[in-house]
N, C-alpha and C positions, 0 to 999 in steps of 0.2 A: 533358426536359420543359420547356415554355415557362415563363419566369420573369417575365412582364410583370405590372404591377399592374392592379387592377380598373379604374381610370380609363383606362389605356392600352388595355385590352381593349375597354372600352365605346366609346371613340373609334374604334377600328379597326372595330367593328361598325357604328357610325353612319356612318362614311365609306363602308363597303362598301354599305350600304343606300342611301345618298345617290347613289352612282354608278349603282346599279341603277335607282333612281327616275329619274334623269336620262336613262338610256338608254331608259326607257319613254316619257318625254316626247319624246325625239328621234324615236322611231318615229312619233309623232303629228305632230310639227312638220315633219319632213323626209321622212317615209316614207309608205307607203300605208295606215297603220292609223288608225282612229278612236279617240277616247277610250274607247269601250266595248270596244275590242279589246286593250287593254294592261292590265297589272297595275298597280294603284294602290297606292302605299305612302306612308303619312303618319305622321309621328311623333306620338305621343299623350302620352307622359310620359317623364321622366327622373328617376331618384332615385339619389342617391349621398351618402355622408357617413359620419362616425364618430359613432354615438350617444353621448350623455352624459346624466347625470341631468337636466340643464337644457336639453336639446335636442340640438344637434350641435356637435362640436368643430370650430373653424375652423382653417384652415391645416394640416390633417393629411390624409395620403393615405388615402382610404377603403379598407376591406378588401373591400367589396362595392359593386356598382353595378348598376342595373337600368334598362332602357329598354323602352318599349312602342310598337309600331307597329300601325296599322290597315291591313291588307292586303286589298285587294279584287281578286278574280280574275274575268275574263270567263269565261263558260261553256265556252269552248274551251281555256282554260289547263290545263296539266297540273300538278295539285297535287303529284304525286310529284317532278317536276323542281324545283318550288319548295322542297319539303322538303329535297332534296339541297343546293340552293343555301344554304338556311338553315344546315344542319348542317356544310357544308364551308367556306362563305365568311363568313356573317354571325355565327354563333355556334359556332365549331368547338370540340369538346371539348379539343383540345390547349391552348387558351387558358383552360381551366377555365370554360367557358361552357355554359349550358344554355338551352333555349328551351321555350316552351309554346305550342302552337297551339290556338286555340279556334275551331272550325269552326261556322258558323251556316248551317244549311240544307244540303240535298243538292246534290252537284255531278255525281253519276253515277247512272244507273239501276241496276236489279238485275243487269244484265249487264255493268256497268262502262263503259257508253257515256256520253259527255257528255249532260246533260239538254237541251241546246240542239238544236233541230231544224236540220239543215243547210239552207241556202237556196241550194243549187246542184243540179246534175244528179245528184249522188250520192244525193239523196233522190227516190225515185220519185213522191212526191206533189207535189213542187215544181212540176213543169211543169203539173199539173192546177190547182194553186192560182194559178199565174202566169196561166194562160189565163182563169181566172174573174175575176181582178182586172182584166186588160187588156180583157176583153170588153165 
């Protein structure tokens, strides 16, 4: 079993998330994607320490640590792949880490399809819409 401390595990998580975040920025900066087509990950809070009756003990390795991220997915993102990334890379159980996802809003319809309407020829209504706009 993994023997790292809470802070070491927290920093490993933060570094893994930061690398992923940078890779998303690179897809916009150097690649063909727009800001709205990549996953946005922003740190929201970090909490660690050893509680004492007067607050927190200084200069002591905390037994627990917590970090929160605001993750925003484009409609075309696969949330299942993100969940796998979180459980295997960002917060793996082997490092005694857990995570909680709070999903706001629907991302798929009742048949499991993304809610976004495709804007290409795979959508039979796209050509009709395009003709109406260009006419």
